[in-house]
N, C-alpha and C positions, 0 to 999 in steps of 0.2 A: 673252219666252218664245217658244220655237219652237212654231209651230202644229202640232197633231197631224195625222197622215195615216194612213188605213187602208191596209193592204197585203193584197192578195188573191192567193193562188196559185190560178189557174184552169186551165182546160183539161182538167178531169176530171169531166164532159165539157164540151165547148165550149158546148153549149146550156144546160147547167145554170149555167155561169159567167155567161153573158149574162142568164139569167133572174134570177140573184142581184142583178145590178146593177139590173135592173128593180124587184125587190122593195124595194131600198133607196130608189129614187126614189119608189115608191108610198107607202112608209111616211112619208117626210119630207114629201111633198106632202099626204098625208092629215092630217098634223099641222099643216098651215097654211102650209108654205113656198110662196112665189110668186116668188122670185128665185133665180137660180143660186147666188148667194153664201150662201144659206141651207142648201145641201146640203154634206155633208162632202167634203173633198178625199180622194182615194184613188188608188191605183195598183194595177192588176191585171196580173199576168204570166200569160199563157196558156201554161202549160208543157206544150204538146201533145206534145213529143218525149220526155217522161219515160216510162219503161216503165209498163205497166198495174199499178195498185195491187192489183187483185183477182187477176190472174194470178200475181203474186209470192206473195201469201198462200196461193194454191192450190197453190204449188210448181211453177208452169208457166212461170216467166219470171224475168228479172233484177230486182234490187231497184230500187224507185223512190226510195228514201231519199236517195242522193247527189244525184239530180236535184232533189229538193224542197229539200234544203239549199242547193243553188246558186240555186234560184229565190228562196228566202228572202233570200239574200245580195243578190240583185239588187233585191229590194224594199227592203231596208235601205239599199242604196246610192242608191236613188231617193228616200229620205226617209221611208219608212214608220216609224211609231212603234210599231206592233204589226201582227200578221198574223193571217190566218184562211185556212183551206183550204175551198174549196167542194166538198169530197169527204169523205164519211163514212169511207170505207175508209182514206184516208190518215192518219186519226187513230190508226191502229195505232202509228205512230212519231212522234206529235206532240211528245213530250218530246225525242226525239233530234233531230228537225228543228229545234225551237226552240233547243236548245243549240248545234247546229251552225252556225246562221245568226246567232245573237245577237239574236233578236227574241222577245218574248213572244207567245203565241198565244191567241186565243179558242178555247175547246174546244166544238165544235158538239155532240159527243155529250153532254156535261154539260148544255148548253143544252136539248137535246131532252128529256132526263129532267126538267129543271125544268118545262118546258112540259107534259109528260105528267102530272106529279104535281100541277100547278096545276089541270089539267082534271079529274083524278080522284085526289084526295088519298088515298083509301082503296083504290086499286087493288092487287089481289093478283096480277094477271096483266097484263103489258104486252107487246103484240105488236110485233114489229119486221119490217118489210119492208126488205131490204137486199141487197147484192151477195153473191155466193158467197164472196168473200174476207173480207168483214166477218163473215159467218156462221162461216166456218172458223176465223178467228182469235179468235172469241168477243169481239169488241171491245165490244159492248154488255153482255155478261155481266160482263166484267172491270171495266168502268167502274161498273156497278151495284154490284158487290162493293166496289170502292174507295170509293164514295160512301155505302155503308151502306144501299143500297136493298134492302128485303126482298122486293119484288114479284118474282114469277117472270118471266123473260124467255122468251117463246115465239116460235117461228118457224113458218112455213108447212110443210105436208107437202112431201115431195120433189117431187110433181107440181106443186104451186103454186109452189114455189121455182124450178123450171124455167121457169114462166111469168113470174115476176118477172125472171129473168135475160133471157128473151126480150124482155120489155117494155123493160128498160134498153137492150138492144142496138137495139131498134126506135126508141127515142128518138133514138139516135145516127144512125139512118137517116132521121130526120124523119117517121116514120110518124104522129106525133101531128098533123102538118099535112096529110098526104096520104091517110090512110086514114079512112073513115067510122067512127063509133062502133060500128057493128054488125060491122065487120070483125074476124075472130078474131085478127088480128095487131096490132090497135090497142092501144097500150100501156095506155090507160085501162081497157079491158076486162080485160086480163091482170092489172093491178094490183088491180082491183076483185075479181076472183075470188079472188086471194090474200088480200085483206083479209077477204072473207067467210069464208074458211077459218080465219083467225085468230079471227074473232068466234065461229065455231062451236066453237072450242077454248077459249073462255072469256075471251079478251082483253077488257079493259074500256076500253082505249085503244090506238091503233096509232101507232107512230112510223114515218114515212116515212124510213127510214134510208139512203137513197141520194138524192143531189140530182137525179138524173134523174127520179125518180118524181113529185115535185110539179109537173113541167112539164105533165103530162097528167092532170088531176083531175076531168073532168066527171062521172064516176060516183061519186067518193068521197063526195059529199054523201049518197048513198043508203045508205051503210053505217050499221048500227044503233048504232055506237059512235063517239066522237070521234077525230079524227086530228090528229097533230102534224106540221106541215110543216117539215122541217129547213131549208129555205131561209129561211123566215120567222124561225125561231128564231135562225139565224146572223145574219141582217140586224139584228134587234133587239139582239142581243148586241154586234155591231160598233158600232152607233150609241150604245149605252150606254157602251162603253169610250171611244169617240171623245169623247163629251160629258164624261166624267169627266176625261179628259186636258185638255180645253179649258177646264174650269172653274177 
């Protein structure tokens, strides 16, 4: 039997993709791994030259979809058994990308909802922090409708959404490494303020619906409601699928 291999489309952004690999290593090691051979085989393609997912969905740039289909084909050619995208916004076209490259995909949006409802089974309001493109395309709302989730999906006010966008951009500038927590441009502060806005609007759980956001979390533990880390949700899902194929 051919050994399974995880395929990852990365580069959206680069820091988030590298952090995703770190999350996989942390999970497997926490479970008791102490040899390299106890970790899953995987291949990641950093598709950094593909157009912006968010800008496309905002109507401000070319489509990322052909580039992601090509990235998926490269993963398949490298031996990937299935694929995942370390980008929430790219899930707008997950079915088209999967069909175009011939690989099944783990759906991070679905996994985030599973994690949110596990934390708060009776939630009537689920908050989402995400990119402008994810918000404009209503990716979370559409997925919730398809899954039959009755909870209302709520977003930050416009002022806080602008802070989320600034925080995402500042992760790409590595401000999470260079700015102190008290700096107004530090991503952690910007994300925390937006999270508090969602809590004030009645959210009972918050999904960090952009993979840049979980990179800078020092203040998120201070939120009065639980948080779903999309990088962790995707990592656990990939390991689950890898182990299913390996069994």
